[in-house]
matplotlib code that plots the C-alpha trace (Angstrom):
import matplotlib.pyplot as plt

x = [80.6, 81.4, 81.5, 77.9, 75.5, 72.5, 74.5, 75.5, 71.9, 70.9, 73.6, 72.5, 68.9, 69.9, 72.0, 69.1, 66.7, 69.2, 69.5, 65.8, 65.6, 68.4, 66.4, 63.2, 65.2, 66.8, 65.3, 63.6, 65.5, 66.0, 65.6, 68.4, 66.3, 63.2, 60.1, 58.6, 55.1, 56.2, 60.0, 61.3, 63.3, 60.1, 58.3, 61.0, 61.1, 57.3, 57.2, 59.7, 58.1, 54.7, 55.8, 57.6, 54.9, 52.3, 53.8, 54.3, 50.8, 49.2, 51.3, 50.4, 46.7, 46.9, 48.7, 46.0, 43.3, 44.5, 45.2, 41.7, 40.3, 42.4, 41.4, 37.8, 37.8, 39.5, 36.9, 34.2, 35.5, 36.2, 32.7, 30.9, 32.7, 31.9, 28.3, 28.1, 29.9, 27.6, 24.5, 25.9, 26.2, 22.7, 21.4, 23.4, 21.9, 18.4, 19.3, 20.6, 17.4, 15.5, 17.5, 16.9, 13.1, 13.1, 13.8, 10.4, 8.7, 10.5, 8.1, 4.4, 1.8, 0.5, -1.6, 0.2, 3.6, 2.8, 4.9, 7.8, 7.2, 7.0, 10.3, 11.9, 10.4, 11.8, 15.2, 15.0, 14.3, 17.2, 19.6, 18.5, 18.1, 16.7, 13.5, 11.2, 8.1, 7.4, 3.9, 3.2, 0.3, -1.4, -2.0, -5.3, -4.0, -5.0, -2.6, -1.6, 1.4, 2.9, 6.0, 7.3, 10.0, 7.6, 4.3, 2.8, 3.1, -0.2, -1.0, -4.0, -5.6, -6.9, -6.8, -7.7, -4.8, -5.6, -6.4, -3.3, -0.5, 2.1, 0.2, -0.8, 2.5, 4.5, 2.3, 2.8, 6.5, 7.8, 9.2, 7.4, 9.1, 6.8, 7.0, 9.0, 7.0, 8.0, 6.8, 6.0, 7.0, 10.7, 12.3, 12.0, 10.6, 9.9, 7.6, 9.3, 7.0, 8.3, 6.2, 7.2, 8.4, 5.0, 1.7, 0.9, 4.0, 2.2, 3.7, 6.0, 5.8, 8.7, 8.7, 12.3, 13.8, 16.0, 17.6, 20.3, 21.5, 23.3, 26.0, 26.6, 26.5, 28.8, 31.5, 31.6, 34.6, 34.2, 37.3, 37.6, 34.3, 32.2, 28.9, 26.9, 23.2, 20.2, 16.8, 13.7, 11.7, 9.8, 12.9, 12.8, 16.1, 16.2, 20.0, 22.6, 25.9, 23.9, 21.2, 19.3, 18.5, 17.0, 14.8, 13.4, 11.9, 13.6, 12.1, 15.0, 13.0, 13.5, 17.3, 18.8, 20.9, 17.8, 15.7, 18.4, 18.7, 14.9, 14.8, 17.5, 15.4, 12.2, 13.8, 16.6, 17.4, 17.9, 21.4, 22.2, 25.3, 26.3, 28.4, 27.3, 27.8, 24.9, 24.0, 23.8, 21.5, 24.0, 23.9, 27.5, 28.5, 29.4, 30.4, 27.9, 27.4, 24.6, 23.9, 20.4, 19.6, 17.6, 15.0, 13.7, 13.9, 16.2, 19.2, 22.6, 24.4, 28.0, 28.9, 32.3, 32.7, 33.8, 36.7, 38.0, 37.3, 39.5, 42.2, 44.5, 44.3, 45.8, 49.3, 49.6, 48.1, 50.6, 53.5, 52.5, 52.0, 55.5, 57.0, 55.2, 56.5, 60.1, 59.8, 58.4, 61.4, 63.8, 61.8, 62.2, 65.9, 66.4, 64.2, 66.1, 69.3, 68.1, 66.3, 69.3, 71.5, 68.9, 68.0, 71.5, 72.5, 69.1, 69.6, 73.0, 71.0, 68.5, 71.1, 72.9, 69.8, 68.8, 72.2, 72.0, 68.3, 69.6, 72.0, 75.2, 75.7, 79.3, 78.0, 78.8, 77.2, 79.5, 77.7, 79.6, 76.9, 77.2, 73.5, 70.7, 71.4, 74.9, 73.7, 71.1, 73.8, 75.9, 72.7, 72.4, 76.1, 75.6, 72.5, 74.4, 77.1, 74.5, 72.5, 75.8, 76.4, 72.9, 72.9, 75.9, 74.2, 71.0, 72.6, 73.6, 70.1, 68.4, 70.6, 69.6, 66.0, 66.0, 67.0, 64.4, 61.8, 62.9, 62.5, 59.1, 58.0, 59.1, 57.3, 54.1, 54.3, 54.8, 52.0, 49.7, 50.6, 50.0, 46.8, 45.7, 46.6, 44.7, 41.5, 41.7, 42.2, 41.4, 44.3, 46.1, 49.3, 49.7, 48.9, 51.4, 54.1, 53.6, 53.8, 56.9, 58.7, 57.9, 58.9, 62.3, 62.9, 62.0, 63.6, 66.9, 67.2, 68.0, 65.2, 61.9, 59.1, 55.4, 54.0, 50.3, 49.1, 46.9, 44.5, 43.5, 47.1, 48.7, 51.4, 53.0, 52.7, 55.1, 53.0, 55.2, 59.0, 61.2, 65.0, 65.5, 67.6, 66.0, 68.5, 67.5, 63.8, 64.2, 66.0, 63.3, 60.3, 61.1, 59.9, 57.9, 60.0, 62.9, 60.6, 59.9, 63.5, 64.1, 62.1, 58.5, 57.2, 58.8, 57.3, 53.9, 54.1, 55.3, 53.0, 55.8, 58.9, 61.7, 65.0, 68.3, 71.1, 73.8, 73.0, 76.5, 75.9, 72.8, 72.8, 73.4, 70.4, 69.6, 67.8, 70.8, 73.2, 71.0, 70.8, 74.5, 75.1, 72.9, 74.9, 72.4, 73.6, 70.4, 66.6, 63.5, 60.3, 57.0, 53.9, 50.7, 48.1, 44.5, 43.1, 41.9, 44.1, 47.4, 47.3, 50.9, 54.4, 56.5, 60.3, 63.1, 66.7, 69.7, 73.4, 74.9, 74.8, 73.3, 70.1, 67.3, 66.4, 63.0, 61.7, 62.3, 60.5, 57.5, 57.4, 57.3, 54.6, 52.4, 53.2, 52.3, 48.9, 48.2, 49.0, 46.6, 43.9, 44.6, 44.6, 41.2, 39.7, 40.7, 39.2, 36.1, 35.5, 36.0, 33.5, 31.1, 31.5, 30.9, 27.7, 26.4, 26.7, 24.9, 22.2, 21.7, 21.4, 18.8, 16.8, 16.8, 15.6, 12.9, 11.7, 11.6, 9.9, 7.2, 6.6, 6.4, 4.2, 1.9, 1.5, 0.9, -1.6, -3.5, -4.1, -6.1, -7.7, -9.2, -10.5, -12.1, -13.8, -14.9, -16.6, -18.1, -19.7, -21.0, -22.6, -24.1, -25.5, -27.3, -25.4, -25.2, -28.7, -30.5, -28.5, -30.2, -30.2, -27.9, -25.4, -25.7, -24.7, -21.7, -20.8, -21.1, -18.6, -16.2, -16.4, -15.8, -12.9, -11.5, -11.6, -9.9, -7.2, -6.8, -6.3, -3.6, -1.8, -2.1, -0.5, 2.4, 2.9, 3.0, 5.5, 7.7, 7.6, 8.5, 11.4, 12.6, 12.5, 9.8, 7.3, 7.4, 4.9, 2.6, 2.9, 0.0, -2.5, -5.3, -7.8, -7.3, -11.0, -12.2, -9.8, -11.2, -14.8, -14.3, -12.6, -15.2, -17.9, -16.3, -16.0, -19.2, -21.1, -18.5, -19.2, -22.9, -22.8, -21.0, -23.2, -20.1, -20.3, -18.1, -17.1, -15.2, -13.6, -12.1, -10.8, -12.6, -10.9, -7.8, -5.1, -4.6, -2.1, 0.6, 1.3, 0.2, -3.5, -4.0, -1.3, -2.6, -6.1, -4.6, -3.0, -6.1, -8.3, -6.0, -6.0, -9.8, -10.6, -8.3, -9.9, -13.4, -12.2, -10.6, -13.5, -16.5, -18.3, -18.0, -16.8, -14.1, -13.1, -11.1, -9.6, -7.7, -6.1, -3.2, -0.3, 3.1, 3.0, 1.9, -1.4, -2.1, -4.3, -5.5, -7.5, -8.9, -10.9, -12.3, -11.0, -8.9, -5.7, -2.2, 0.4, 3.4, 6.0, 4.0, 3.6, 6.8, 6.6, 3.3, 4.9, 7.2, 6.4, 4.1, 3.6, 0.2, -0.4, -0.2, -3.5, -6.8, -8.6, -6.4, -5.8, -9.4, -9.0, -7.5, -4.6, -1.1, 0.4, 1.5, -1.0, 0.7, 4.2, 3.1, 1.4, 4.6, 6.7, 4.2, 4.1, 7.9, 8.1, 6.1, 8.6, 6.2, 5.9, 3.3, 3.0, 0.6, -0.6, -2.5, -3.2, -4.6, -8.4, -8.4, -8.4, -5.7, -4.9, -2.8, -1.2, 0.1, 2.1, 2.1, 3.8, 1.3, 3.6, 5.8, 8.5, 8.3, 10.6, 13.3, 14.6, 12.8, 12.5]
y = [66.7, 69.4, 66.6, 65.6, 67.2, 67.0, 68.7, 71.5, 71.9, 72.0, 74.4, 76.7, 76.4, 77.1, 80.2, 81.5, 81.1, 82.9, 85.7, 85.9, 86.1, 88.8, 90.8, 90.4, 91.7, 94.4, 98.0, 99.7, 102.4, 105.6, 103.9, 102.9, 100.7, 98.7, 100.6, 99.4, 100.2, 101.1, 100.8, 99.4, 102.6, 104.7, 102.2, 102.4, 106.1, 106.4, 103.8, 105.5, 108.9, 107.4, 105.8, 108.8, 111.3, 108.9, 108.9, 112.6, 113.3, 111.1, 112.8, 116.2, 115.4, 114.0, 117.1, 119.3, 117.2, 117.3, 121.0, 121.5, 119.6, 121.5, 124.8, 123.8, 122.7, 125.9, 128.0, 125.9, 126.5, 130.3, 131.0, 128.8, 130.8, 134.1, 133.1, 132.0, 135.3, 137.4, 135.5, 135.9, 139.7, 140.0, 137.9, 140.1, 143.3, 142.0, 140.8, 144.2, 145.8, 143.2, 144.0, 147.7, 147.1, 144.6, 147.4, 149.0, 145.8, 145.5, 147.4, 146.4, 148.6, 151.6, 154.5, 157.0, 156.1, 157.2, 160.3, 158.3, 155.6, 158.1, 159.7, 156.2, 155.5, 158.7, 158.0, 154.5, 155.9, 158.1, 155.3, 152.8, 154.4, 151.2, 151.6, 154.1, 153.5, 152.1, 151.1, 150.2, 147.9, 147.3, 143.7, 143.9, 144.6, 148.2, 150.8, 153.2, 154.9, 155.2, 157.3, 157.5, 159.2, 159.5, 160.6, 162.4, 160.6, 159.1, 158.8, 157.0, 156.0, 152.7, 151.1, 147.4, 145.2, 142.2, 140.1, 141.3, 138.7, 140.9, 140.9, 137.2, 136.1, 138.1, 136.6, 133.1, 133.2, 136.3, 137.5, 138.0, 138.6, 139.8, 139.3, 141.5, 144.4, 147.3, 150.7, 152.8, 149.8, 150.6, 150.2, 146.8, 146.8, 144.2, 144.2, 143.2, 142.6, 141.6, 140.7, 141.4, 138.7, 139.0, 139.3, 142.6, 144.2, 144.5, 144.3, 146.6, 146.7, 148.2, 148.7, 148.1, 149.5, 146.7, 149.1, 149.6, 146.1, 147.3, 148.6, 145.1, 143.6, 146.2, 145.4, 141.7, 141.4, 138.4, 138.5, 141.2, 140.8, 138.9, 140.0, 139.2, 139.6, 138.7, 137.3, 136.8, 133.6, 134.3, 134.9, 138.7, 140.6, 142.6, 143.5, 143.9, 146.0, 147.6, 149.4, 150.1, 146.5, 146.2, 149.2, 147.4, 144.7, 141.9, 138.4, 135.9, 132.7, 131.4, 131.3, 127.9, 128.7, 130.2, 127.1, 124.9, 127.0, 127.0, 123.2, 122.7, 124.7, 122.9, 119.5, 119.6, 115.9, 116.0, 116.2, 119.6, 121.3, 124.3, 125.6, 125.4, 126.9, 129.1, 132.4, 135.8, 138.8, 140.1, 136.5, 135.8, 132.2, 132.3, 130.0, 130.7, 129.7, 130.4, 130.4, 130.6, 133.7, 132.2, 132.5, 135.0, 132.4, 134.6, 133.5, 135.1, 134.4, 135.1, 134.8, 134.7, 134.7, 131.4, 132.7, 134.3, 131.2, 129.0, 131.6, 129.8, 126.7, 128.3, 128.5, 124.7, 123.9, 126.1, 124.8, 121.2, 121.9, 123.5, 120.6, 118.1, 119.9, 119.8, 116.1, 115.4, 117.0, 115.2, 111.8, 112.4, 112.9, 109.9, 107.8, 108.6, 107.7, 104.5, 103.4, 104.1, 102.0, 99.1, 99.2, 99.4, 95.8, 94.7, 96.3, 94.5, 91.2, 92.3, 93.0, 89.8, 87.7, 89.2, 88.4, 84.8, 84.6, 85.8, 82.9, 84.2, 81.4, 82.5, 85.7, 86.1, 88.5, 90.4, 91.9, 92.4, 93.6, 90.9, 90.2, 88.2, 90.1, 88.8, 85.3, 85.7, 86.7, 83.6, 81.5, 83.1, 82.3, 78.8, 78.5, 79.8, 77.1, 74.4, 75.6, 75.6, 72.0, 71.1, 72.6, 70.5, 67.3, 68.5, 68.8, 65.2, 64.1, 66.3, 65.0, 61.4, 62.3, 64.3, 61.3, 59.2, 61.8, 62.0, 58.3, 58.4, 61.2, 59.4, 56.3, 58.2, 59.9, 56.6, 54.9, 57.8, 57.5, 53.9, 54.3, 56.9, 54.6, 51.7, 53.8, 55.9, 53.2, 49.6, 49.1, 46.3, 46.7, 50.4, 49.9, 47.0, 49.0, 51.9, 49.6, 47.8, 51.0, 52.5, 49.3, 49.2, 52.9, 52.9, 49.6, 50.9, 47.9, 47.9, 45.9, 44.2, 42.3, 41.3, 37.8, 37.1, 33.6, 32.0, 29.6, 27.6, 26.9, 27.0, 29.2, 32.6, 35.0, 38.0, 41.1, 44.1, 44.8, 47.6, 48.0, 44.7, 44.4, 42.5, 39.6, 39.1, 39.4, 36.7, 34.4, 34.7, 34.3, 30.6, 27.6, 28.1, 25.5, 28.0, 30.5, 28.0, 27.5, 31.2, 31.3, 32.1, 28.7, 28.6, 32.0, 30.9, 27.7, 29.3, 32.4, 34.6, 36.5, 34.6, 36.3, 35.1, 37.2, 35.9, 34.1, 33.0, 30.6, 29.0, 25.9, 26.6, 27.1, 28.9, 31.7, 32.0, 32.2, 34.9, 36.8, 36.8, 37.7, 40.6, 41.8, 40.9, 39.2, 39.2, 38.9, 39.2, 37.5, 38.8, 36.5, 38.2, 36.4, 36.5, 34.5, 31.7, 31.8, 32.9, 36.0, 36.4, 37.5, 40.7, 40.1, 42.7, 42.3, 43.9, 44.1, 44.2, 40.9, 40.8, 40.4, 42.9, 45.2, 44.6, 48.0, 47.3, 44.0, 45.6, 48.3, 45.8, 44.0, 47.2, 47.4, 43.7, 44.4, 47.2, 44.8, 42.2, 45.0, 46.1, 42.5, 41.8, 45.1, 44.3, 40.7, 42.0, 44.7, 42.0, 39.8, 42.7, 43.8, 40.4, 39.9, 43.2, 42.4, 39.1, 40.9, 43.4, 40.7, 38.9, 42.1, 42.7, 39.1, 39.6, 42.8, 41.3, 38.2, 40.1, 42.4, 39.4, 37.3, 40.3, 40.8, 37.1, 36.8, 39.8, 38.8, 35.5, 37.1, 39.9, 37.2, 35.4, 38.5, 39.4, 36.0, 36.1, 39.5, 38.1, 35.1, 37.3, 39.6, 36.5, 36.6, 32.8, 32.3, 32.6, 32.1, 30.5, 32.4, 29.9, 30.1, 34.1, 34.1, 32.0, 34.1, 37.2, 35.8, 34.8, 38.3, 40.0, 37.9, 38.2, 42.0, 41.9, 39.7, 42.1, 44.9, 42.9, 42.1, 45.7, 46.8, 44.4, 45.5, 49.3, 48.6, 46.5, 49.2, 51.8, 49.8, 49.1, 52.8, 52.3, 54.8, 58.6, 61.2, 62.6, 66.3, 68.5, 71.0, 69.6, 70.7, 69.2, 70.0, 67.9, 65.2, 65.0, 65.1, 62.3, 60.1, 60.9, 60.0, 56.7, 55.7, 57.1, 53.8, 51.9, 54.3, 54.1, 50.3, 50.5, 53.4, 55.7, 59.6, 60.8, 64.5, 66.8, 70.2, 71.8, 75.2, 77.4, 78.5, 76.2, 77.2, 74.9, 72.3, 71.0, 67.3, 63.7, 63.8, 60.0, 59.1, 61.7, 60.3, 56.8, 57.9, 59.6, 56.6, 54.3, 56.5, 57.1, 53.5, 52.2, 54.6, 53.3, 49.6, 49.7, 51.9, 49.9, 53.0, 56.7, 58.9, 59.4, 63.1, 64.5, 68.1, 70.0, 73.5, 75.4, 77.1, 78.3, 76.9, 73.3, 71.4, 70.2, 67.0, 65.1, 61.9, 61.1, 58.1, 56.8, 53.4, 51.1, 53.1, 52.1, 51.2, 53.6, 50.9, 50.1, 53.7, 53.8, 50.2, 50.5, 52.4, 49.3, 46.9, 43.9, 45.1, 45.6, 46.8, 43.6, 43.8, 41.9, 44.5, 44.6, 40.8, 40.3, 42.7, 41.5, 43.2, 42.9, 45.7, 47.5, 50.4, 52.7, 51.8, 52.8, 55.9, 57.0, 56.5, 58.5, 61.4, 61.5, 61.5, 64.7, 66.1, 65.8, 63.8, 61.6, 60.9, 59.3, 60.3, 57.7, 56.2, 52.8, 53.0, 56.7, 56.6, 57.6, 60.7, 60.5, 63.8, 64.7, 67.7, 68.1, 70.9, 72.9, 72.9, 69.9, 70.2, 67.8, 64.8, 64.6, 61.2, 58.0, 57.4]
z = [83.8, 81.2, 78.6, 79.5, 76.9, 79.4, 82.1, 79.7, 78.7, 82.3, 83.3, 80.4, 81.6, 85.2, 84.1, 82.2, 85.2, 87.4, 84.9, 84.8, 88.5, 88.6, 86.0, 88.1, 91.3, 89.5, 90.2, 87.3, 85.3, 87.1, 90.6, 93.0, 95.2, 95.0, 95.7, 99.1, 100.2, 103.8, 104.2, 107.6, 108.2, 108.1, 110.4, 113.1, 113.1, 113.2, 116.0, 118.3, 117.7, 118.4, 121.6, 122.9, 121.8, 123.1, 126.6, 126.6, 125.3, 128.0, 130.6, 129.3, 129.2, 132.7, 133.9, 132.2, 133.7, 137.2, 136.9, 135.6, 138.5, 141.0, 139.6, 139.5, 143.0, 144.1, 142.1, 143.7, 147.1, 146.4, 144.9, 147.5, 150.2, 148.5, 148.2, 151.9, 153.0, 151.0, 152.4, 156.1, 155.4, 154.1, 156.9, 159.4, 157.7, 158.3, 161.8, 162.8, 161.6, 163.5, 166.7, 166.4, 165.9, 168.7, 171.3, 170.6, 171.9, 175.2, 177.4, 178.2, 176.3, 177.9, 176.3, 178.3, 176.8, 173.1, 173.3, 174.6, 172.0, 169.2, 170.3, 170.3, 166.9, 165.4, 166.9, 165.3, 161.9, 162.3, 163.4, 160.8, 157.4, 155.9, 157.9, 156.2, 158.3, 161.8, 163.1, 166.8, 167.4, 170.8, 172.1, 170.3, 166.9, 166.8, 165.4, 168.0, 166.5, 162.9, 162.0, 158.5, 156.4, 153.6, 155.2, 158.2, 161.5, 162.8, 166.5, 168.0, 164.8, 166.3, 162.9, 163.3, 161.9, 164.1, 161.0, 159.1, 158.2, 160.0, 163.3, 163.3, 161.9, 164.5, 167.4, 166.0, 165.3, 167.2, 163.9, 160.7, 157.3, 154.7, 150.9, 148.9, 147.2, 145.1, 146.1, 143.0, 140.9, 141.6, 144.9, 146.8, 150.2, 152.9, 155.9, 159.1, 162.1, 165.7, 168.8, 172.3, 174.6, 176.3, 174.6, 176.3, 174.7, 171.3, 167.9, 165.9, 162.2, 160.1, 156.4, 155.2, 152.0, 150.7, 148.2, 150.9, 150.5, 147.4, 149.8, 150.9, 147.4, 145.9, 148.4, 147.4, 144.9, 142.4, 140.2, 137.6, 135.8, 138.4, 140.0, 143.2, 143.5, 145.7, 144.7, 146.8, 147.2, 143.9, 141.9, 141.6, 141.8, 145.1, 145.2, 142.5, 141.9, 139.1, 141.1, 137.8, 137.5, 140.8, 140.2, 137.0, 139.2, 137.0, 137.3, 137.2, 138.0, 134.4, 134.7, 135.0, 138.2, 139.8, 139.1, 140.5, 143.7, 144.2, 143.5, 146.2, 148.7, 147.9, 148.0, 150.6, 150.3, 146.5, 145.2, 143.4, 142.2, 144.2, 141.4, 137.7, 134.3, 133.1, 131.4, 133.3, 132.6, 129.8, 128.2, 129.1, 130.1, 133.7, 136.5, 139.3, 142.9, 145.5, 149.2, 150.8, 153.1, 156.0, 157.2, 154.6, 151.7, 149.7, 147.7, 147.1, 143.8, 142.9, 139.2, 137.4, 133.5, 132.4, 130.4, 133.5, 135.5, 133.1, 132.7, 135.3, 132.9, 129.9, 131.3, 131.9, 128.5, 126.7, 128.8, 128.1, 124.4, 124.0, 126.0, 123.7, 120.6, 121.9, 122.8, 119.3, 117.7, 120.1, 119.5, 115.7, 116.0, 118.3, 116.2, 113.0, 114.7, 116.2, 113.0, 110.9, 113.1, 113.2, 109.5, 108.1, 108.8, 107.6, 104.3, 104.0, 104.7, 102.1, 99.4, 100.2, 100.1, 96.7, 95.2, 96.6, 95.2, 91.8, 91.7, 93.1, 95.7, 96.4, 98.0, 101.7, 104.0, 106.5, 109.6, 112.9, 115.3, 117.8, 118.1, 116.2, 113.0, 112.9, 113.6, 110.7, 108.4, 109.3, 108.7, 105.2, 104.5, 105.6, 103.4, 100.5, 101.0, 101.2, 98.2, 96.2, 97.2, 96.6, 93.1, 92.2, 93.3, 91.7, 88.3, 88.4, 89.5, 87.0, 84.2, 85.1, 85.6, 82.3, 80.4, 82.2, 81.4, 77.9, 77.4, 79.2, 76.9, 73.8, 75.1, 75.8, 72.4, 70.7, 72.6, 71.8, 68.1, 68.2, 69.9, 67.4, 64.6, 66.1, 66.6, 63.4, 60.7, 60.1, 57.6, 59.7, 57.7, 58.5, 62.1, 62.6, 60.7, 63.0, 66.2, 65.1, 64.1, 67.6, 69.4, 67.7, 68.4, 72.0, 72.9, 71.3, 69.0, 65.3, 63.7, 64.5, 63.0, 63.7, 62.8, 62.6, 63.4, 60.8, 62.7, 59.6, 58.5, 61.9, 60.4, 61.6, 58.7, 58.6, 58.3, 59.3, 59.6, 60.4, 59.9, 58.0, 54.8, 51.8, 52.2, 55.8, 55.0, 52.3, 54.8, 57.6, 55.1, 54.6, 56.6, 59.7, 61.6, 61.4, 63.2, 65.9, 66.3, 66.6, 69.8, 68.5, 69.3, 72.7, 73.5, 72.4, 74.4, 77.6, 77.0, 78.1, 76.9, 75.2, 74.8, 73.3, 74.7, 72.3, 69.1, 68.8, 71.8, 70.2, 67.9, 64.2, 62.0, 58.8, 60.8, 63.2, 60.3, 58.5, 61.8, 62.4, 58.7, 59.1, 62.1, 64.8, 68.0, 70.3, 69.9, 72.0, 71.2, 72.8, 72.2, 71.1, 73.1, 74.0, 76.9, 74.5, 71.5, 69.9, 67.8, 66.7, 67.9, 68.2, 67.6, 67.9, 67.0, 68.5, 67.2, 70.7, 72.7, 76.2, 78.2, 77.7, 80.5, 82.3, 81.5, 77.7, 78.0, 79.9, 77.2, 74.4, 76.2, 75.9, 72.1, 72.0, 73.5, 71.1, 68.2, 69.6, 69.8, 66.1, 64.8, 66.6, 65.3, 61.8, 62.1, 63.8, 61.1, 58.4, 59.9, 60.5, 56.9, 55.6, 57.8, 56.8, 53.1, 53.7, 55.5, 52.8, 50.2, 52.4, 53.0, 49.1, 48.7, 51.3, 49.9, 46.4, 47.5, 49.4, 46.4, 44.0, 46.4, 47.0, 43.3, 42.7, 45.6, 44.6, 41.0, 41.8, 44.7, 42.6, 40.2, 43.2, 44.4, 40.9, 40.3, 43.8, 43.1, 39.7, 41.3, 44.0, 41.3, 39.9, 36.5, 36.6, 38.0, 41.1, 44.3, 47.4, 50.6, 52.4, 49.4, 49.3, 53.0, 52.4, 49.4, 51.4, 54.0, 51.3, 49.8, 53.1, 54.0, 50.5, 50.7, 54.1, 52.7, 49.8, 52.2, 54.1, 50.8, 49.8, 53.1, 52.7, 49.1, 50.1, 52.9, 50.5, 47.9, 50.5, 51.8, 48.2, 47.4, 44.7, 46.2, 45.2, 46.2, 43.6, 44.8, 43.8, 45.3, 47.6, 50.1, 53.5, 54.5, 51.4, 52.2, 55.8, 54.7, 52.2, 54.8, 57.4, 54.8, 54.2, 57.8, 59.1, 58.4, 60.5, 63.4, 63.1, 63.3, 66.6, 67.8, 68.2, 67.9, 65.2, 66.0, 63.7, 64.4, 61.4, 61.3, 58.8, 55.6, 55.9, 53.4, 50.3, 50.8, 48.4, 48.7, 47.8, 48.5, 48.0, 50.5, 53.1, 52.7, 53.2, 56.5, 57.8, 56.8, 58.7, 61.8, 62.0, 61.0, 63.9, 66.2, 65.3, 65.3, 68.8, 70.3, 71.5, 73.1, 73.4, 70.6, 68.0, 67.4, 64.5, 64.7, 62.1, 62.1, 60.7, 62.7, 61.6, 58.1, 59.2, 59.5, 63.1, 62.9, 65.9, 65.9, 69.5, 70.7, 74.0, 73.5, 75.9, 75.4, 74.9, 77.6, 77.9, 76.9, 73.7, 72.4, 70.6, 69.3, 67.6, 64.7, 64.0, 61.2, 62.2, 65.7, 67.6, 71.1, 73.4, 75.4, 75.4, 73.6, 70.5, 70.4, 69.4, 66.5, 63.2, 61.3, 60.3, 62.3, 59.1, 59.0, 61.5, 60.1, 56.6, 57.9, 59.8, 56.5, 54.5, 56.9, 57.2, 53.4, 53.6, 56.0, 59.0, 62.1, 63.8, 67.6, 70.1, 73.5, 75.6, 79.0, 79.7, 80.0, 79.0, 75.2, 72.7, 70.6, 67.5, 66.3, 62.9, 62.1, 58.2, 56.3, 54.2, 51.2, 50.4, 47.8, 44.8, 44.9, 42.4, 43.4, 44.3, 48.1]

ax = plt.figure().add_subplot(projection="3d")
ax.plot(x, y, z, "-o")
ax.set_aspect("equal")
plt.show()
């Protein structure tokens, strides 16, 4: 394989590709490893740390949550219990007073017992400091006795209190608790009234100083900074550890905890929180609980600062945070070690795969982990061995395929050159020489020739050769019979390839001897055929004897088809060139004939018209009326015939290039006025309205005034001729350096398919209206030629039954002609 040039080239190319891949995989200068967006080692470490820390974090959060819930439940229970205990003490305080007052209502009322009752009342005031005043009412509600710490005792006042709330309330409910009031706007008081078990026992009314509840409240211990206080049914503070707050008669009905407690009392069925977070009198955030004091409608509140309430939670949180930090450090160390152990074999695999990818197929990866990574390394090693074997086989296949592709490329390039030669030139000899040269090169033969068949002489003519010596050319340029004997005749008759694998095995002939003398031992004949005729033959000669491969024969068939195409193109071009020359001569003869005939016809016709006019003018005597009518018809038809002859003469002169423009200054407005004056009698005869719309102060034009007038006279005359009723309108204006002229009519209109053809010579619109009008069909053709000679253009817009509009765009200034058009 080392001796094979294609294999050497392929080996060099593969080595370059491997070196390129190695350079692509090589890390940049100053870097030991490829820069990765997120290395696997880092991913493993982060994953392990995340898993461990995640589990610990969840565990810590759950621990804190449950600790929080347990502490909150404990706080709720403690504060609720403290509130209920305080409520019980306040209730008991009032109950004790109630029991002491109740002794005064045990005996039936008797006026003679006032001294004893006064003694009992004073003793009650002495025993119960909270009672500041006691009144005894008889069964009729009249005050019989009042003893007080703050005023003089009153006996037998008989003050009527039968309608008072304390008397009626006590009789109705046995016990009456009056609303809280502040004496002298400072100390809180409450009226307590008790009725005897019998109606005749009367009613005892005591005024109770609630300031003494402070002793009960001050004994309630709520943490280190907590408080307990009591409010009445209206929300006013009646007991607090700070007695100064009570004496200020503070209304606490606006506090959130008070509103919630009152809502719970008013709606016993509604759910409400016994413990909640709120603000206290000092504005601190506190955890508060309440309990009702029945049946007075009071409420006891106990409060604990929120910071103190959550103090037990700090230790678990700090403990969990320290534990989580230690676990994070531990997880990082473990993750580093595990990731290093896991990523090490993977890096070995990466390095080995990179070396295999760079072309080092002998590289083998050694990993002894006893797991899937070791199996993967074995797979890489097996893949390297297979790739090495595949590369060895691939070199042979690429070598063969390269030769085939090289041959195909040469064939395609040659076919492209042949196609370009066929399409770019009509020089048959040059094209056939290119074809035969490429055919010899690609068929790996030494010489070739192309013969063209002459139909008139039934002879094959040698037209192109390649690789043939002068002596051999002289030998094969002889009699056509020798050509037939060489296989051309047989190929044409069979309409297929004819090959001679070894000329030495064929009968002797002059051509055989010349071929063998020139060193050729085999030949192949490809007929050049069309479906209905023989075009020629392509012959290639080879020095080595033997049959020609099928691929070579098919390739030569393609060159044969190209040869047929080149020969046909040359013949067709020759025929077209000859026909074009004949048509040009015929056109010149026609134009000259028309010019001559028009001139010859116009001369006698002018004489006829002249003599007719002299006769009608009575130069030769009086003319009878019947003869005058005949002469008038002769003159009219003669003038019409003269106009037709003039049109033919103008067209023939234009086609012959004998017409030039007489460019000079002119006034378009004057031209239009003269033309309209000339055709106005024709419009009047047909009772048509002749409208004109000419832009004032049109600029002066520069062109052939006579020819422009001829065009306008033709267009306006046609409009009048083909319009039987209605109007003919002429409009002229200037815009952008060009005259815009429009001639409109209300005639029969022109069909869409006729609108382009009406500007052709000898063509009239094919409808019933125009068939009745006479004319040669040359007027619009001449008008179009004249306008185009001025550098303008003419067009038509029309609908059947809706009239027509001819538009002219004419440059204001036309450059003088230097050559005949």
